[in-house]
C-alpha positions as CSV (number, residue, x, y, z in Angstrom):
1,M,-57.9,27.3,17.1
2,R,-59.3,30.2,19.0
3,R,-60.0,32.0,15.7
4,M,-62.0,29.0,14.4
5,A,-64.1,29.0,17.6
6,T,-64.8,32.6,17.3
7,L,-65.8,32.2,13.7
8,A,-68.0,29.3,14.5
9,F,-69.7,31.2,17.3
10,G,-70.3,34.2,14.9
11,L,-71.9,32.0,12.4
12,V,-74.2,30.4,14.9
13,A,-75.1,33.6,16.7
14,F,-75.5,35.9,13.6
15,G,-75.5,33.6,10.7
16,S,-78.5,32.3,8.9
17,P,-81.3,34.7,8.3
18,A,-83.5,31.6,7.9
19,L,-83.2,30.9,11.6
20,A,-84.3,34.3,12.4
21,Q,-87.3,34.1,10.1
22,E,-88.5,30.6,11.3
23,D,-92.2,30.7,12.1
24,T,-92.6,29.1,15.5
25,G,-96.2,30.3,15.9
26,L,-97.5,26.9,15.0
27,F,-96.0,25.4,18.1
28,A,-96.5,28.3,20.5
29,L,-99.5,27.0,22.3
30,G,-98.4,23.4,22.5
31,S,-97.0,23.8,25.9
32,L,-100.4,24.6,27.4
33,A,-102.2,21.8,29.3
34,C,-105.5,20.1,28.7
35,S,-106.7,22.0,31.8
36,D,-106.4,25.2,29.7
37,W,-108.3,23.5,26.9
38,N,-111.3,22.6,29.1
39,R,-111.5,26.1,30.7
40,A,-114.3,28.4,29.7
41,P,-113.1,30.6,26.8
42,N,-111.1,33.7,28.0
43,F,-108.2,35.7,26.8
44,A,-105.6,33.1,27.9
45,N,-107.1,30.2,25.8
46,A,-108.7,32.1,23.0
47,G,-108.0,30.5,19.7
48,L,-107.0,27.1,21.0
49,K,-109.4,25.2,18.8
50,D,-108.1,27.0,15.7
51,W,-104.5,26.5,16.8
52,L,-105.1,22.7,17.4
53,L,-106.7,22.3,14.0
54,R,-103.8,23.9,12.3
55,F,-101.2,22.1,14.4
56,T,-102.8,18.6,13.7
57,A,-103.2,19.4,10.0
58,H,-99.5,20.3,9.9
59,L,-98.5,17.1,11.8
60,A,-100.6,14.9,9.6
61,S,-99.4,16.3,6.4
62,D,-95.7,16.3,7.0
63,G,-95.2,13.0,5.1
64,S,-94.6,10.7,8.0
65,Y,-97.8,8.8,7.5
66,L,-98.9,6.6,4.6
67,T,-102.1,8.6,4.3
68,N,-103.1,11.9,6.0
69,P,-105.2,10.7,8.9
70,M,-107.0,14.0,9.1
71,T,-108.6,13.7,5.7
72,R,-111.5,11.7,7.1
73,T,-112.0,13.7,10.3
74,T,-114.0,16.9,10.6
75,P,-113.1,19.8,12.8
76,Q,-116.0,18.9,15.1
77,Q,-114.8,15.3,15.5
78,T,-111.3,16.6,16.2
79,V,-112.5,19.0,18.9
80,A,-114.8,16.2,20.4
81,W,-111.8,13.8,20.5
82,V,-109.7,16.4,22.3
83,D,-112.4,17.3,24.7
84,A,-112.8,13.7,25.7
85,Y,-109.0,13.2,25.9
86,C,-108.4,16.3,27.9
87,E,-111.2,15.5,30.3
88,A,-109.4,12.2,31.2
89,N,-105.9,13.8,31.1
90,P,-105.9,17.3,32.3
91,L,-102.1,17.7,32.8
92,T,-101.2,16.5,29.3
93,G,-99.7,19.2,27.1
94,L,-101.7,20.1,23.9
95,A,-98.9,19.3,21.6
96,V,-98.8,15.7,23.0
97,V,-102.5,15.5,22.7
98,G,-102.4,16.5,19.0
99,M,-99.7,13.9,18.3
100,T,-101.5,11.2,20.3
101,M,-104.7,11.9,18.3
102,I,-102.8,11.8,14.9
103,N,-101.2,8.5,15.9
104,E,-104.5,7.0,17.0
105,L,-106.3,8.0,13.8
106,S,-103.4,6.8,11.7
107,T,-103.5,3.4,13.5
108,R,-107.2,3.1,13.1
109,Q,-107.0,3.8,9.3
110,A,-104.2,1.3,8.9
111,E,-106.1,-1.4,10.7
112,A,-109.2,-0.7,8.6
113,R,-107.3,-1.6,5.4
C-alpha cells in the first residue's frame, strides 16, 4: 500500500509534461480588481485592455455558448462595457467581469432571436 502511495505521489509530482507546459498566462491578470482597471495606465496595469480582449475571446469561443457573443462586439464596445461595469463595481475581479460580460451579451443575443 505504501509503495502505491509513493508511486501515485511520484506521478502527480513529476508526471505529466503537459502540466508543466500549460499556459496559464491567459488567466494571470484575472485576479486584479476593477479598481486596477480604472487606474491611470502605469506599469502595474499595463496591458490590461489587451489581456481582457484575449480573455473574453477565449471564454466566448470555448464552445459553451450557442453562438460566440463576441462576434458582434468591437474591442471599443468591450472596453466601454468594462469601464462602466468597473466604475460601479470597483472590487470585482477582472476574470469575473469578463465572465459577466460574456454571459450578458450571450443572454441579449438569445433574447433577440
